[in-house]
N, CA, C and O atoms as a GROMACS GRO file, in nm:
protein
  632
    1UNK      N    1   7.493   2.288  13.285
    1UNK     CA    2   7.564   2.299  13.159
    1UNK      C    3   7.647   2.426  13.168
    1UNK      O    4   7.591   2.534  13.186
    2UNK      N    5   7.778   2.418  13.155
    2UNK     CA    6   7.867   2.533  13.160
    2UNK      C    7   7.878   2.606  13.030
    2UNK      O    8   7.830   2.561  12.926
    3UNK      N    9   7.944   2.722  13.037
    3UNK     CA   10   7.969   2.802  12.916
    3UNK      C   11   8.074   2.736  12.830
    3UNK      O   12   8.169   2.679  12.883
    4UNK      N   13   8.061   2.743  12.694
    4UNK     CA   14   8.162   2.685  12.609
    4UNK      C   15   8.293   2.763  12.629
    4UNK      O   16   8.291   2.881  12.663
    5UNK      N   17   8.404   2.696  12.608
    5UNK     CA   18   8.534   2.760  12.628
    5UNK      C   19   8.565   2.860  12.518
    5UNK      O   20   8.662   2.935  12.529
    6UNK      N   21   8.484   2.864  12.410
    6UNK     CA   22   8.510   2.956  12.299
    6UNK      C   23   8.465   3.098  12.328
    6UNK      O   24   8.487   3.187  12.245
    7UNK      N   25   8.401   3.123  12.443
    7UNK     CA   26   8.349   3.256  12.475
    7UNK      C   27   8.208   3.279  12.426
    7UNK      O   28   8.154   3.387  12.446
    8UNK      N   29   8.149   3.183  12.363
    8UNK     CA   30   8.011   3.192  12.317
    8UNK      C   31   7.921   3.186  12.436
    8UNK      O   32   7.938   3.100  12.522
    9UNK      N   33   7.821   3.280  12.444
    9UNK     CA   34   7.731   3.278  12.558
    9UNK      C   35   7.595   3.333  12.517
    9UNK      O   36   7.583   3.399  12.414
   10UNK      N   37   7.496   3.305  12.599
   10UNK     CA   38   7.360   3.351  12.581
   10UNK      C   39   7.355   3.503  12.612
   10UNK      O   40   7.417   3.549  12.708
   11UNK      N   41   7.281   3.577  12.530
   11UNK     CA   42   7.266   3.722  12.548
   11UNK      C   43   7.399   3.792  12.575
   11UNK      O   44   7.416   3.851  12.682
   12UNK      N   45   7.492   3.787  12.480
   12UNK     CA   46   7.624   3.843  12.510
   12UNK      C   47   7.622   3.988  12.538
   12UNK      O   48   7.711   4.034  12.609
   13UNK      N   49   7.527   4.065  12.490
   13UNK     CA   50   7.527   4.210  12.517
   13UNK      C   51   7.449   4.248  12.639
   13UNK      O   52   7.492   4.335  12.714
   14UNK      N   53   7.335   4.185  12.662
   14UNK     CA   54   7.252   4.200  12.784
   14UNK      C   55   7.258   4.340  12.842
   14UNK      O   56   7.308   4.359  12.953
   15UNK      N   57   7.208   4.440  12.767
   15UNK     CA   58   7.207   4.578  12.814
   15UNK      C   59   7.066   4.632  12.803
   15UNK      O   60   7.004   4.624  12.697
   16UNK      N   61   7.013   4.688  12.914
   16UNK     CA   62   6.880   4.748  12.913
   16UNK      C   63   6.895   4.900  12.902
   16UNK      O   64   6.973   4.961  12.974
   17UNK      N   65   6.818   4.958  12.809
   17UNK     CA   66   6.821   5.103  12.784
   17UNK      C   67   6.679   5.154  12.788
   17UNK      O   68   6.588   5.088  12.738
   18UNK      N   69   6.658   5.271  12.848
   18UNK     CA   70   6.524   5.326  12.856
   18UNK      C   71   6.525   5.474  12.812
   18UNK      O   72   6.617   5.549  12.844
   19UNK      N   73   6.423   5.511  12.739
   19UNK     CA   74   6.406   5.648  12.692
   19UNK      C   75   6.261   5.681  12.685
   19UNK      O   76   6.187   5.625  12.604
   20UNK      N   77   6.217   5.776  12.772
   20UNK     CA   78   6.074   5.805  12.777
   20UNK      C   79   6.002   5.677  12.814
   20UNK      O   80   6.039   5.611  12.912
   21UNK      N   81   5.902   5.640  12.737
   21UNK     CA   82   5.824   5.519  12.770
   21UNK      C   83   5.884   5.388  12.715
   21UNK      O   84   5.840   5.279  12.752
   22UNK      N   85   5.983   5.399  12.629
   22UNK     CA   86   6.038   5.277  12.566
   22UNK      C   87   6.148   5.211  12.647
   22UNK      O   88   6.223   5.278  12.718
   23UNK      N   89   6.158   5.082  12.636
   23UNK     CA   90   6.268   5.005  12.691
   23UNK      C   91   6.323   4.917  12.579
   23UNK      O   92   6.248   4.849  12.510
   24UNK      N   93   6.454   4.920  12.562
   24UNK     CA   94   6.525   4.835  12.465
   24UNK      C   95   6.620   4.748  12.542
   24UNK      O   96   6.702   4.797  12.620
   25UNK      N   97   6.611   4.620  12.519
   25UNK     CA   98   6.704   4.525  12.582
   25UNK      C   99   6.786   4.462  12.470
   25UNK      O  100   6.741   4.373  12.399
   26UNK      N  101   6.912   4.513  12.459
   26UNK     CA  102   6.999   4.456  12.355
   26UNK      C  103   7.044   4.318  12.394
   26UNK      O  104   7.084   4.293  12.508
   27UNK      N  105   7.036   4.226  12.296
   27UNK     CA  106   7.076   4.088  12.318
   27UNK      C  107   7.206   4.055  12.246
   27UNK      O  108   7.297   3.994  12.303
   28UNK      N  109   7.214   4.098  12.120
   28UNK     CA  110   7.331   4.068  12.038
   28UNK      C  111   7.367   4.196  11.957
   28UNK      O  112   7.281   4.256  11.893
   29UNK      N  113   7.493   4.234  11.963
   29UNK     CA  114   7.539   4.348  11.883
   29UNK      C  115   7.624   4.300  11.766
   29UNK      O  116   7.658   4.182  11.757
   30UNK      N  117   7.658   4.392  11.679
   30UNK     CA  118   7.744   4.358  11.566
   30UNK      C  119   7.880   4.305  11.610
   30UNK      O  120   7.939   4.219  11.545
   31UNK      N  121   7.928   4.357  11.723
   31UNK     CA  122   8.056   4.309  11.780
   31UNK      C  123   8.046   4.164  11.820
   31UNK      O  124   8.143   4.090  11.810
   32UNK      N  125   7.930   4.123  11.866
   32UNK     CA  126   7.907   3.984  11.909
   32UNK      C  127   7.898   3.890  11.792
   32UNK      O  128   7.931   3.772  11.804
   33UNK      N  129   7.853   3.942  11.673
   33UNK     CA  130   7.819   3.854  11.562
   33UNK      C  131   7.907   3.871  11.439
   33UNK      O  132   7.875   3.822  11.331
   34UNK      N  133   8.018   3.941  11.455
   34UNK     CA  134   8.103   3.966  11.339
   34UNK      C  135   8.035   4.058  11.238
   34UNK      O  136   8.068   4.057  11.119
   35UNK      N  137   7.941   4.137  11.285
   35UNK     CA  138   7.872   4.235  11.197
   35UNK      C  139   7.752   4.179  11.124
   35UNK      O  140   7.688   4.252  11.047
   36UNK      N  141   7.720   4.051  11.145
   36UNK     CA  142   7.610   3.992  11.064
   36UNK      C  143   7.471   4.026  11.116
   36UNK      O  144   7.377   4.033  11.037
   37UNK      N  145   7.455   4.047  11.246
   37UNK     CA  146   7.321   4.062  11.303
   37UNK      C  147   7.329   4.141  11.436
   37UNK      O  148   7.425   4.130  11.512
   38UNK      N  149   7.225   4.220  11.458
   38UNK     CA  150   7.201   4.279  11.590
   38UNK      C  151   7.057   4.246  11.629
   38UNK      O  152   6.970   4.243  11.542
   39UNK      N  153   7.031   4.220  11.756
   39UNK     CA  154   6.900   4.182  11.799
   39UNK      C  155   6.870   4.247  11.932
   39UNK      O  156   6.954   4.248  12.022
   40UNK      N  157   6.748   4.301  11.945
   40UNK     CA  158   6.705   4.361  12.071
   40UNK      C  159   6.555   4.347  12.088
   40UNK      O  160   6.479   4.341  11.992
   41UNK      N  161   6.514   4.341  12.216
   41UNK     CA  162   6.372   4.344  12.250
   41UNK      C  163   6.330   4.489  12.266
   41UNK      O  164   6.403   4.571  12.322
   42UNK      N  165   6.211   4.519  12.216
   42UNK     CA  166   6.155   4.652  12.227
   42UNK      C  167   6.028   4.638  12.310
   42UNK      O  168   5.938   4.562  12.272
   43UNK      N  169   6.018   4.710  12.422
   43UNK     CA  170   5.897   4.707  12.506
   43UNK      C  171   5.832   4.845  12.502
   43UNK      O  172   5.896   4.947  12.525
   44UNK      N  173   5.699   4.845  12.471
   44UNK     CA  174   5.623   4.970  12.456
   44UNK      C  175   5.497   4.961  12.545
   44UNK      O  176   5.415   4.870  12.528
   45UNK      N  177   5.481   5.055  12.638
   45UNK     CA  178   5.357   5.052  12.721
   45UNK      C  179   5.235   5.074  12.634
   45UNK      O  180   5.244   5.122  12.521
   46UNK      N  181   5.118   5.036  12.691
   46UNK     CA  182   4.991   5.056  12.622
   46UNK      C  183   4.959   5.202  12.592
   46UNK      O  184   5.004   5.293  12.662
   47UNK      N  185   4.880   5.222  12.485
   47UNK     CA  186   4.832   5.355  12.450
   47UNK      C  187   4.946   5.458  12.434
   47UNK      O  188   4.937   5.571  12.481
   48UNK      N  189   5.048   5.415  12.368
   48UNK     CA  190   5.168   5.498  12.354
   48UNK      C  191   5.192   5.540  12.208
   48UNK      O  192   5.240   5.460  12.127
   49UNK      N  193   5.160   5.665  12.176
   49UNK     CA  194   5.193   5.719  12.044
   49UNK      C  195   5.331   5.776  12.058
   49UNK      O  196   5.355   5.865  12.139
   50UNK      N  197   5.421   5.726  11.980
   50UNK     CA  198   5.562   5.761  11.996
   50UNK      C  199   5.599   5.891  11.931
   50UNK      O  200   5.545   5.929  11.827
   51UNK      N  201   5.692   5.960  11.994
   51UNK     CA  202   5.740   6.088  11.937
   51UNK      C  203   5.848   6.066  11.833
   51UNK      O  204   5.889   6.162  11.767
   52UNK      N  205   5.894   5.943  11.815
   52UNK     CA  206   6.001   5.916  11.720
   52UNK      C  207   5.964   5.953  11.579
   52UNK      O  208   5.849   5.938  11.538
   53UNK      N  209   6.062   6.001  11.505
   53UNK     CA  210   6.038   6.035  11.368
   53UNK      C  211   6.032   5.910  11.281
   53UNK      O  212   6.106   5.814  11.302
   54UNK      N  213   5.942   5.912  11.181
   54UNK     CA  214   5.945   5.811  11.079
   54UNK      C  215   6.081   5.816  11.010
   54UNK      O  216   6.139   5.924  10.994
   55UNK      N  217   6.129   5.702  10.970
   55UNK     CA  218   6.262   5.700  10.912
   55UNK      C  219   6.279   5.578  10.821
   55UNK      O  220   6.192   5.491  10.813
   56UNK      N  221   6.393   5.576  10.751
   56UNK     CA  222   6.431   5.458  10.676
   56UNK      C  223   6.579   5.433  10.698
   56UNK      O  224   6.650   5.517  10.754
   57UNK      N  225   6.625   5.319  10.656
   57UNK     CA  226   6.769   5.290  10.662
   57UNK      C  227   6.809   5.221  10.534
   57UNK      O  228   6.746   5.123  10.493
   58UNK      N  229   6.912   5.272  10.472
   58UNK     CA  230   6.956   5.220  10.344
   58UNK      C  231   7.059   5.109  10.354
   58UNK      O  232   7.094   5.047  10.253
   59UNK      N  233   7.109   5.084  10.475
   59UNK     CA  234   7.219   4.990  10.490
   59UNK      C  235   7.182   4.856  10.555
   59UNK      O  236   7.267   4.768  10.571
   60UNK      N  237   7.053   4.840  10.593
   60UNK     CA  238   7.014   4.717  10.659
   60UNK      C  239   6.864   4.696  10.652
   60UNK      O  240   6.786   4.789  10.633
   61UNK      N  241   6.824   4.568  10.667
   61UNK     CA  242   6.683   4.531  10.683
   61UNK      C  243   6.654   4.524  10.834
   61UNK      O  244   6.743   4.501  10.916
   62UNK      N  245   6.527   4.546  10.866
   62UNK     CA  246   6.485   4.532  11.004
   62UNK      C  247   6.368   4.434  11.007
   62UNK      O  248   6.268   4.458  10.939
   63UNK      N  249   6.376   4.327  11.082
   63UNK     CA  250   6.270   4.230  11.092
   63UNK      C  251   6.214   4.235  11.232
   63UNK      O  252   6.288   4.232  11.330
   64UNK      N  253   6.081   4.244  11.242
   64UNK     CA  254   6.012   4.258  11.369
   64UNK      C  255   5.936   4.130  11.395
   64UNK      O  256   5.865   4.081  11.308
   65UNK      N  257   5.950   4.073  11.516
   65UNK     CA  258   5.877   3.954  11.555
   65UNK      C  259   5.797   3.989  11.678
   65UNK      O  260   5.856   4.028  11.778
   66UNK      N  261   5.664   3.976  11.674
   66UNK     CA  262   5.580   4.010  11.789
   66UNK      C  263   5.593   3.903  11.898
   66UNK      O  264   5.586   3.783  11.872
   67UNK      N  265   5.612   3.951  12.021
   67UNK     CA  266   5.623   3.862  12.136
   67UNK      C  267   5.495   3.870  12.221
   67UNK      O  268   5.439   3.767  12.259
   68UNK      N  269   5.450   3.994  12.252
   68UNK     CA  270   5.324   4.011  12.326
   68UNK      C  271   5.264   4.145  12.285
   68UNK      O  272   5.335   4.237  12.243
   69UNK      N  273   5.129   4.153  12.300
   69UNK     CA  274   5.059   4.275  12.262
   69UNK      C  275   5.065   4.297  12.111
   69UNK      O  276   5.106   4.208  12.036
   70UNK      N  277   5.022   4.417  12.067
   70UNK     CA  278   5.019   4.446  11.924
   70UNK      C  279   5.083   4.584  11.902
   70UNK      O  280   5.044   4.681  11.967
   71UNK      N  281   5.177   4.592  11.814
   71UNK     CA  282   5.235   4.719  11.769
   71UNK      C  283   5.182   4.745  11.629
   71UNK      O  284   5.174   4.654  11.546
   72UNK      N  285   5.146   4.869  11.604
   72UNK     CA  286   5.102   4.910  11.471
   72UNK      C  287   5.219   4.978  11.403
   72UNK      O  288   5.263   5.084  11.448
   73UNK      N  289   5.268   4.920  11.299
   73UNK     CA  290   5.378   4.973  11.221
   73UNK      C  291   5.318   5.042  11.099
   73UNK      O  292   5.229   4.987  11.034
   74UNK      N  293   5.364   5.159  11.069
   74UNK     CA  294   5.330   5.229  10.945
   74UNK      C  295   5.449   5.215  10.857
   74UNK      O  296   5.555   5.272  10.885
   75UNK      N  297   5.433   5.139  10.749
   75UNK     CA  298   5.541   5.106  10.657
   75UNK      C  299   5.505   5.152  10.518
   75UNK      O  300   5.411   5.100  10.458
   76UNK      N  301   5.580   5.248  10.466
   76UNK     CA  302   5.552   5.304  10.333
   76UNK      C  303   5.405   5.349  10.322
   76UNK      O  304   5.340   5.330  10.220
   77UNK      N  305   5.355   5.409  10.433
   77UNK     CA  306   5.219   5.462  10.438
   77UNK      C  307   5.112   5.362  10.474
   77UNK      O  308   4.997   5.400  10.496
   78UNK      N  309   5.147   5.233  10.482
   78UNK     CA  310   5.048   5.130  10.512
   78UNK      C  311   5.057   5.089  10.658
   78UNK      O  312   5.166   5.060  10.708
   79UNK      N  313   4.943   5.086  10.726
   79UNK     CA  314   4.939   5.044  10.869
   79UNK      C  315   4.932   4.890  10.876
   79UNK      O  316   4.847   4.826  10.815
   80UNK      N  317   5.026   4.834  10.953
   80UNK     CA  318   5.033   4.690  10.965
   80UNK      C  319   5.044   4.656  11.114
   80UNK      O  320   5.134   4.705  11.183
   81UNK      N  321   4.954   4.573  11.162
   81UNK     CA  322   4.957   4.532  11.303
   81UNK      C  323   5.037   4.404  11.314
   81UNK      O  324   5.016   4.309  11.239
   82UNK      N  325   5.130   4.403  11.412
   82UNK     CA  326   5.212   4.286  11.438
   82UNK      C  327   5.191   4.242  11.578
   82UNK      O  328   5.221   4.315  11.673
   83UNK      N  329   5.138   4.120  11.594
   83UNK     CA  330   5.107   4.062  11.723
   83UNK      C  331   5.195   3.942  11.751
   83UNK      O  332   5.284   3.911  11.672
   84UNK      N  333   5.172   3.871  11.863
   84UNK     CA  334   5.252   3.758  11.900
   84UNK      C  335   5.258   3.653  11.789
   84UNK      O  336   5.156   3.616  11.730
   85UNK      N  337   5.380   3.606  11.764
   85UNK     CA  338   5.402   3.504  11.663
   85UNK      C  339   5.400   3.551  11.520
   85UNK      O  340   5.409   3.470  11.428
   86UNK      N  341   5.389   3.684  11.498
   86UNK     CA  342   5.388   3.737  11.361
   86UNK      C  343   5.520   3.810  11.336
   86UNK      O  344   5.580   3.867  11.428
   87UNK      N  345   5.564   3.807  11.210
   87UNK     CA  346   5.688   3.871  11.172
   87UNK      C  347   5.666   3.968  11.056
   87UNK      O  348   5.581   3.944  10.970
   88UNK      N  349   5.740   4.074  11.054
   88UNK     CA  350   5.735   4.178  10.951
   88UNK      C  351   5.879   4.214  10.912
   88UNK      O  352   5.959   4.250  10.999
   89UNK      N  353   5.912   4.206  10.786
   89UNK     CA  354   6.042   4.246  10.738
   89UNK      C  355   6.028   4.382  10.668
   89UNK      O  356   5.947   4.398  10.577
   90UNK      N  357   6.108   4.478  10.714
   90UNK     CA  358   6.107   4.613  10.656
   90UNK      C  359   6.230   4.624  10.571
   90UNK      O  360   6.341   4.625  10.625
   91UNK      N  361   6.214   4.633  10.439
   91UNK     CA  362   6.331   4.635  10.348
   91UNK      C  363   6.407   4.767  10.360
   91UNK      O  364   6.356   4.866  10.412
   92UNK      N  365   6.528   4.765  10.312
   92UNK     CA  366   6.611   4.888  10.308
   92UNK      C  367   6.538   4.996  10.232
   92UNK      O  368   6.471   4.969  10.133
   93UNK      N  369   6.552   5.120  10.279
   93UNK     CA  370   6.498   5.236  10.211
   93UNK      C  371   6.349   5.262  10.225
   93UNK      O  372   6.298   5.358  10.166
   94UNK      N  373   6.275   5.179  10.304
   94UNK     CA  374   6.131   5.194  10.320
   94UNK      C  375   6.106   5.274  10.448
   94UNK      O  376   6.156   5.238  10.554
   95UNK      N  377   6.030   5.381  10.437
   95UNK     CA  378   5.996   5.466  10.552
   95UNK      C  379   5.901   5.390  10.648
   95UNK      O  380   5.805   5.327  10.605
   96UNK      N  381   5.931   5.399  10.775
   96UNK     CA  382   5.847   5.329  10.874
   96UNK      C  383   5.854   5.395  11.012
   96UNK      O  384   5.942   5.476  11.040
   97UNK      N  385   5.759   5.360  11.096
   97UNK     CA  386   5.750   5.401  11.235
   97UNK      C  387   5.656   5.306  11.304
   97UNK      O  388   5.600   5.219  11.238
   98UNK      N  389   5.637   5.318  11.436
   98UNK     CA  390   5.542   5.231  11.505
   98UNK      C  391   5.479   5.302  11.622
   98UNK      O  392   5.533   5.401  11.672
   99UNK      N  393   5.365   5.252  11.663
   99UNK     CA  394   5.289   5.298  11.779
   99UNK      C  395   5.225   5.182  11.849
   99UNK      O  396   5.207   5.077  11.788
  100UNK      N  397   5.191   5.197  11.974
  100UNK     CA  398   5.106   5.100  12.043
  100UNK      C  399   4.970   5.165  12.059
  100UNK      O  400   4.951   5.250  12.146
  101UNK      N  401   4.873   5.125  11.973
  101UNK     CA  402   4.741   5.183  11.975
  101UNK      C  403   4.642   5.109  12.062
  101UNK      O  404   4.522   5.136  12.057
  102UNK      N  405   4.693   5.014  12.142
  102UNK     CA  406   4.606   4.934  12.231
  102UNK      C  407   4.634   4.977  12.372
  102UNK      O  408   4.728   5.052  12.398
  103UNK      N  409   4.552   4.930  12.465
  103UNK     CA  410   4.574   4.964  12.608
  103UNK      C  411   4.674   4.864  12.675
  103UNK      O  412   4.712   4.882  12.791
  104UNK      N  413   4.713   4.761  12.603
  104UNK     CA  414   4.803   4.659  12.658
  104UNK      C  415   4.948   4.689  12.619
  104UNK      O  416   4.976   4.742  12.511
  105UNK      N  417   5.037   4.653  12.707
  105UNK     CA  418   5.181   4.664  12.676
  105UNK      C  419   5.214   4.571  12.558
  105UNK      O  420   5.150   4.468  12.537
  106UNK      N  421   5.314   4.611  12.484
  106UNK     CA  422   5.360   4.528  12.369
  106UNK      C  423   5.512   4.507  12.380
  106UNK      O  424   5.586   4.589  12.434
  107UNK      N  425   5.551   4.394  12.325
  107UNK     CA  426   5.694   4.362  12.320
  107UNK      C  427   5.722   4.294  12.185
  107UNK      O  428   5.645   4.209  12.139
  108UNK      N  429   5.833   4.331  12.123
  108UNK     CA  430   5.876   4.272  11.996
  108UNK      C  431   6.023   4.248  11.997
  108UNK      O  432   6.098   4.319  12.064
  109UNK      N  433   6.066   4.149  11.921
  109UNK     CA  434   6.206   4.125  11.893
  109UNK      C  435   6.241   4.193  11.762
  109UNK      O  436   6.175   4.170  11.661
  110UNK      N  437   6.342   4.275  11.763
  110UNK     CA  438   6.386   4.348  11.640
  110UNK      C  439   6.521   4.291  11.600
  110UNK      O  440   6.613   4.282  11.682
  111UNK      N  441   6.532   4.254  11.476
  111UNK     CA  442   6.655   4.194  11.423
  111UNK      C  443   6.705   4.282  11.308
  111UNK      O  444   6.631   4.307  11.213
  112UNK      N  445   6.828   4.328  11.315
  112UNK     CA  446   6.890   4.415  11.217
  112UNK      C  447   6.993   4.334  11.143
  112UNK      O  448   7.081   4.275  11.205
  113UNK      N  449   6.984   4.328  11.007
  113UNK     CA  450   7.079   4.254  10.928
  113UNK      C  451   7.123   4.335  10.808
  113UNK      O  452   7.037   4.382  10.734
  114UNK      N  453   7.250   4.354  10.784
  114UNK     CA  454   7.356   4.331  10.881
  114UNK      C  455   7.349   4.428  10.999
  114UNK      O  456   7.265   4.518  11.000
  115UNK      N  457   7.431   4.411  11.094
  115UNK     CA  458   7.427   4.484  11.223
  115UNK      C  459   7.481   4.625  11.208
  115UNK      O  460   7.590   4.654  11.256
  116UNK      N  461   7.409   4.712  11.141
  116UNK     CA  462   7.458   4.846  11.116
  116UNK      C  463   7.421   4.948  11.228
  116UNK      O  464   7.461   5.064  11.223
  117UNK      N  465   7.345   4.902  11.325
  117UNK     CA  466   7.307   4.987  11.438
  117UNK      C  467   7.320   4.906  11.566
  117UNK      O  468   7.303   4.784  11.570
  118UNK      N  469   7.353   4.981  11.672
  118UNK     CA  470   7.372   4.910  11.798
  118UNK      C  471   7.326   4.995  11.919
  118UNK      O  472   7.256   5.095  11.902
  119UNK      N  473   7.364   4.955  12.037
  119UNK     CA  474   7.320   5.024  12.159
  119UNK      C  475   7.354   5.174  12.162
  119UNK      O  476   7.280   5.254  12.220
  120UNK      N  477   7.465   5.211  12.100
  120UNK     CA  478   7.507   5.351  12.109
  120UNK      C  479   7.400   5.445  12.051
  120UNK      O  480   7.378   5.553  12.106
  121UNK      N  481   7.334   5.405  11.943
  121UNK     CA  482   7.227   5.487  11.890
  121UNK      C  483   7.122   5.516  11.998
  121UNK      O  484   7.085   5.631  12.022
  122UNK      N  485   7.076   5.406  12.064
  122UNK     CA  486   6.970   5.419  12.163
  122UNK      C  487   7.019   5.496  12.284
  122UNK      O  488   6.941   5.572  12.341
  123UNK      N  489   7.143   5.481  12.326
  123UNK     CA  490   7.198   5.560  12.441
  123UNK      C  491   7.184   5.709  12.408
  123UNK      O  492   7.134   5.786  12.489
  124UNK      N  493   7.229   5.747  12.290
  124UNK     CA  494   7.229   5.889  12.252
  124UNK      C  495   7.086   5.943  12.230
  124UNK      O  496   7.052   6.051  12.278
  125UNK      N  497   7.004   5.867  12.159
  125UNK     CA  498   6.867   5.910  12.136
  125UNK      C  499   6.785   5.918  12.267
  125UNK      O  500   6.711   6.014  12.288
  126UNK      N  501   6.799   5.817  12.353
  126UNK     CA  502   6.728   5.818  12.477
  126UNK      C  503   6.774   5.930  12.570
  126UNK      O  504   6.694   5.982  12.648
  127UNK      N  505   6.903   5.970  12.563
  127UNK     CA  506   6.949   6.084  12.641
  127UNK      C  507   6.872   6.212  12.602
  127UNK      O  508   6.837   6.292  12.689
  128UNK      N  509   6.849   6.229  12.475
  128UNK     CA  510   6.772   6.346  12.427
  128UNK      C  511   6.628   6.333  12.468
  128UNK      O  512   6.568   6.432  12.512
  129UNK      N  513   6.568   6.216  12.455
  129UNK     CA  514   6.427   6.196  12.497
  129UNK      C  515   6.413   6.222  12.647
  129UNK      O  516   6.321   6.292  12.688
  130UNK      N  517   6.503   6.166  12.728
  130UNK     CA  518   6.494   6.182  12.870
  130UNK      C  519   6.519   6.326  12.912
  130UNK      O  520   6.458   6.371  13.009
  131UNK      N  521   6.603   6.400  12.844
  131UNK     CA  522   6.629   6.540  12.873
  131UNK      C  523   6.505   6.626  12.851
  131UNK      O  524   6.488   6.731  12.914
  132UNK      N  525   6.418   6.581  12.762
  132UNK     CA  526   6.295   6.655  12.731
  132UNK      C  527   6.191   6.642  12.843
  132UNK      O  528   6.091   6.713  12.842
  133UNK      N  529   6.214   6.555  12.936
  133UNK     CA  530   6.128   6.534  13.056
  133UNK      C  531   5.979   6.526  13.022
  133UNK      O  532   5.897   6.596  13.082
  134UNK      N  533   5.945   6.442  12.925
  134UNK     CA  534   5.804   6.420  12.890
  134UNK      C  535   5.758   6.508  12.775
  134UNK      O  536   5.654   6.481  12.715
  135UNK      N  537   5.832   6.611  12.743
  135UNK     CA  538   5.797   6.695  12.628
  135UNK      C  539   5.858   6.639  12.502
  135UNK      O  540   5.923   6.534  12.505
  136UNK      N  541   5.838   6.708  12.389
  136UNK     CA  542   5.897   6.658  12.264
  136UNK      C  543   6.051   6.675  12.267
  136UNK      O  544   6.101   6.780  12.308
  137UNK      N  545   6.123   6.572  12.225
  137UNK     CA  546   6.270   6.583  12.220
  137UNK      C  547   6.312   6.686  12.116
  137UNK      O  548   6.238   6.717  12.022
  138UNK      N  549   6.432   6.738  12.135
  138UNK     CA  550   6.489   6.837  12.042
  138UNK      C  551   6.498   6.776  11.905
  138UNK      O  552   6.580   6.685  11.887
  139UNK      N  553   6.417   6.820  11.803
  139UNK     CA  554   6.415   6.755  11.673
  139UNK      C  555   6.547   6.766  11.603
  139UNK      O  556   6.587   6.670  11.538
  140UNK      N  557   6.619   6.878  11.610
  140UNK     CA  558   6.746   6.893  11.540
  140UNK      C  559   6.848   6.795  11.597
  140UNK      O  560   6.925   6.735  11.523
  141UNK      N  561   6.847   6.779  11.728
  141UNK     CA  562   6.944   6.686  11.791
  141UNK      C  563   6.910   6.539  11.753
  141UNK      O  564   6.999   6.459  11.726
  142UNK      N  565   6.781   6.507  11.750
  142UNK     CA  566   6.739   6.370  11.713
  142UNK      C  567   6.778   6.342  11.567
  142UNK      O  568   6.828   6.234  11.537
  143UNK      N  569   6.756   6.436  11.478
  143UNK     CA  570   6.792   6.417  11.336
  143UNK      C  571   6.942   6.396  11.325
  143UNK      O  572   6.987   6.308  11.252
  144UNK      N  573   7.018   6.474  11.396
  144UNK     CA  574   7.164   6.460  11.389
  144UNK      C  575   7.208   6.321  11.436
  144UNK      O  576   7.294   6.259  11.374
  145UNK      N  577   7.150   6.272  11.546
  145UNK     CA  578   7.186   6.137  11.597
  145UNK      C  579   7.141   6.031  11.499
  145UNK      O  580   7.215   5.936  11.473
  146UNK      N  581   7.022   6.045  11.443
  146UNK     CA  582   6.971   5.944  11.348
  146UNK      C  583   7.064   5.937  11.225
  146UNK      O  584   7.104   5.829  11.183
  147UNK      N  585   7.098   6.052  11.170
  147UNK     CA  586   7.184   6.052  11.049
  147UNK      C  587   7.322   5.994  11.079
  147UNK      O  588   7.378   5.921  10.997
  148UNK      N  589   7.376   6.026  11.193
  148UNK     CA  590   7.509   5.971  11.226
  148UNK      C  591   7.510   5.823  11.242
  148UNK      O  592   7.614   5.759  11.224
  149UNK      N  593   7.391   5.762  11.276
  149UNK     CA  594   7.377   5.621  11.290
  149UNK      C  595   7.307   5.553  11.171
  149UNK      O  596   7.249   5.445  11.185
  150UNK      N  597   7.314   5.619  11.056
  150UNK     CA  598   7.265   5.565  10.930
  150UNK      C  599   7.112   5.548  10.923
  150UNK      O  600   7.064   5.460  10.851
  151UNK      N  601   7.038   5.627  10.995
  151UNK     CA  602   6.891   5.634  10.983
  151UNK      C  603   6.858   5.762  10.911
  151UNK      O  604   6.913   5.867  10.946
  152UNK      N  605   6.773   5.758  10.814
  152UNK     CA  606   6.736   5.876  10.739
  152UNK      C  607   6.594   5.920  10.783
  152UNK      O  608   6.496   5.851  10.756
  153UNK      N  609   6.585   6.036  10.851
  153UNK     CA  610   6.451   6.085  10.895
  153UNK      C  611   6.365   6.116  10.772
  153UNK      O  612   6.414   6.170  10.672
  154UNK      N  613   6.239   6.082  10.782
  154UNK     CA  614   6.146   6.111  10.672
  154UNK      C  615   6.082   6.245  10.696
  154UNK      O  616   6.061   6.283  10.811
  155UNK      N  617   6.050   6.320  10.589
  155UNK     CA  618   5.982   6.446  10.612
  155UNK      C  619   5.843   6.417  10.674
  155UNK      O  620   5.786   6.310  10.653
  156UNK      N  621   5.790   6.514  10.748
  156UNK     CA  622   5.657   6.494  10.807
  156UNK      C  623   5.554   6.475  10.697
  156UNK      O  624   5.569   6.531  10.589
  157UNK      N  625   5.447   6.395  10.724
  157UNK     CA  626   5.346   6.376  10.626
  157UNK      C  627   5.277   6.508  10.587
  157UNK      O  628   5.257   6.595  10.671
  158UNK      N  629   5.241   6.520  10.461
  158UNK     CA  630   5.175   6.644  10.417
  158UNK      C  631   5.033   6.650  10.457
  158UNK      O  632   4.964   6.747  10.427
   0.00000   0.00000   0.00000
């Protein structure tokens, strides 16, 4: 079966990005979907507490679909485990983060609607993470990147 002549194709973005222990495989960007959706796979090794800041986004929803393993999402202070075949929708403006609290690797599909974030955010953030060489990334630089890409960092828990 050949590709349609309209330019429509499977995984039009097909870009793998890595930062520290995370891998993001972009599948569809806003440019591919007329701005309606962005989708990427998120792979997290086992026993990985992430250095990423809790955050929210006011311009889009994020839906998580578990593919393998279990990720623990902290959403508005509530811990929610998402495993294979389960979905979690994080509404606009709700503070969230995730960790892999198990010894098994985990993978999830993340869908952003509308497509207000794309691979450029991960390229920039992962450059800061990778420059830290296993240490904590520069928090001021991470906050600047997050804000520029419409993510609002949450203050640390009291």
